[in-house]
C-alpha positions in Angstrom: 57.5 -45.2 27.8 59.8 -44.1 25.0 58.8 -40.5 24.5 60.7 -40.0 20.9 59.0 -42.9 19.1 55.6 -42.1 21.3 55.5 -38.4 19.3 56.6 -39.6 16.0 54.1 -42.7 16.0 51.3 -40.3 17.1 52.2 -37.5 14.5 52.1 -40.1 12.1 48.6 -40.8 12.9 47.3 -37.6 12.7 48.9 -36.9 9.5 47.8 -40.1 7.5 44.3 -39.3 6.8 45.1 -35.7 5.8 48.0 -36.5 3.3 49.5 -38.8 0.8 52.5 -39.5 2.7 54.0 -38.9 6.3 57.8 -38.6 6.5 60.7 -38.1 9.0 63.3 -36.4 7.8 65.6 -33.5 8.0 64.3 -30.6 5.8 66.9 -30.6 3.4 66.0 -34.4 2.6 62.1 -34.1 1.9 62.4 -34.0 -1.6 65.1 -36.5 -2.1 62.5 -39.2 -3.8 61.2 -38.6 -7.4 58.2 -41.0 -6.7 57.0 -38.8 -3.4 53.1 -38.3 -3.9 51.9 -34.8 -2.4 50.7 -33.7 -0.2 53.2 -34.5 2.8 53.7 -34.1 6.2 57.1 -34.3 7.4 57.6 -34.7 11.4 61.0 -33.6 12.8 62.0 -33.7 16.4 64.9 -31.5 16.5 66.1 -31.5 20.5 64.7 -31.0 23.7 65.4 -30.8 27.2 64.8 -32.0 30.7 62.7 -29.0 32.6 62.2 -31.3 35.7 62.9 -34.7 37.1 59.4 -35.9 35.9 59.2 -34.4 32.3 60.9 -34.2 29.0 60.5 -31.7 26.5 60.9 -32.1 22.7 61.3 -29.5 20.1 58.8 -30.4 17.1 58.5 -29.3 13.8 55.8 -30.2 11.3 56.1 -29.0 7.7 53.1 -29.9 5.3 54.3 -29.5 1.7 52.3 -29.7 -1.6 53.4 -29.5 -5.4 53.2 -26.2 -7.4 51.3 -26.8 -10.3 52.3 -23.9 -13.1 49.7 -23.7 -15.8 51.5 -22.9 -19.1 49.2 -20.6 -20.6 49.8 -16.6 -20.9 49.4 -14.8 -17.4 46.6 -12.8 -17.5 46.3 -11.9 -13.9 48.9 -10.4 -12.1 47.3 -10.9 -8.8 46.3 -14.6 -8.7 49.1 -16.0 -11.3 48.9 -19.1 -13.4 49.4 -21.3 -10.7 48.1 -23.1 -7.6 50.3 -21.6 -4.8 47.3 -20.0 -2.7 45.5 -23.7 -3.2 48.7 -25.2 -1.6 49.1 -22.6 1.4 45.3 -22.9 2.1 45.6 -26.8 2.2 48.5 -26.8 4.1 47.9 -24.4 6.6 44.6 -26.4 7.1 46.2 -29.6 7.6 48.4 -28.2 10.4 46.0 -26.2 12.0 43.5 -29.4 12.3 46.4 -31.4 13.6 47.4 -28.6 16.2 43.8 -28.4 17.5 43.7 -32.3 17.4 46.7 -32.5 19.4 45.8 -29.9 21.9 42.6 -32.1 22.8 44.8 -35.3 23.0 47.3 -33.7 25.2 45.0 -32.5 27.7 43.5 -35.9 27.9 47.0 -37.4 28.6 48.6 -34.9 30.6 51.2 -33.6 28.0 51.6 -29.7 27.2 52.4 -27.8 24.2 53.8 -24.5 23.7 51.0 -21.8 23.2 50.4 -19.7 20.3 53.2 -21.3 18.2 53.6 -19.0 14.8 53.6 -20.8 11.6 55.8 -20.0 8.4 55.1 -20.2 4.6 57.5 -21.3 2.1 56.9 -21.1 -1.6 58.9 -22.6 -4.4 61.0 -25.1 -2.2 63.1 -27.8 -3.2 63.5 -29.3 -6.8 59.6 -30.2 -7.2 58.8 -26.5 -6.3 56.8 -27.3 -3.0 54.6 -24.6 -1.4 53.8 -25.4 2.3 53.6 -24.3 6.0 55.8 -25.0 8.9 54.8 -25.0 12.5 57.6 -25.2 15.4 56.4 -25.8 18.8 57.6 -27.5 21.9 56.0 -30.4 23.8 56.4 -31.5 27.4 55.5 -35.2 28.2 55.7 -36.8 31.5 58.5 -39.0 32.2 57.3 -42.0 33.3 60.2 -44.5 32.4 62.9 -43.2 35.0 62.0 -43.5 38.8 64.8 -41.7 41.0 63.4 -43.7 44.1 65.0 -46.8 42.8 
């Protein structure tokens, strides 16, 4: 089992029906292509460790992003503004929450654990396309079935 590629494939499968595009890039490279179709999910495995002989730990960052649509009309509502920021955050939070809940269910069936009670961060007007979104960071520990120390 190649845990790194397995995790990347797994998160791509989870995100594909929920967003228009799933990427695997550094956060500063997410918005490089002008032809990106939003909303999108970015999967980033930033590092990890070896907590025991039989497991591998991966640090995972999932970011869901959608593009801000600013209405050009005169702003008459100082509370809600003339854009879709709240809608973008609601949507991205829903995507991240759905992936997290599906992940916990799938992991329990496959002897995989994830960090408990991860927090999420909200970002607004990020990158060149003025993206809004939600990022969650967590750790995943998977069994290491590739290496057998008895051989």
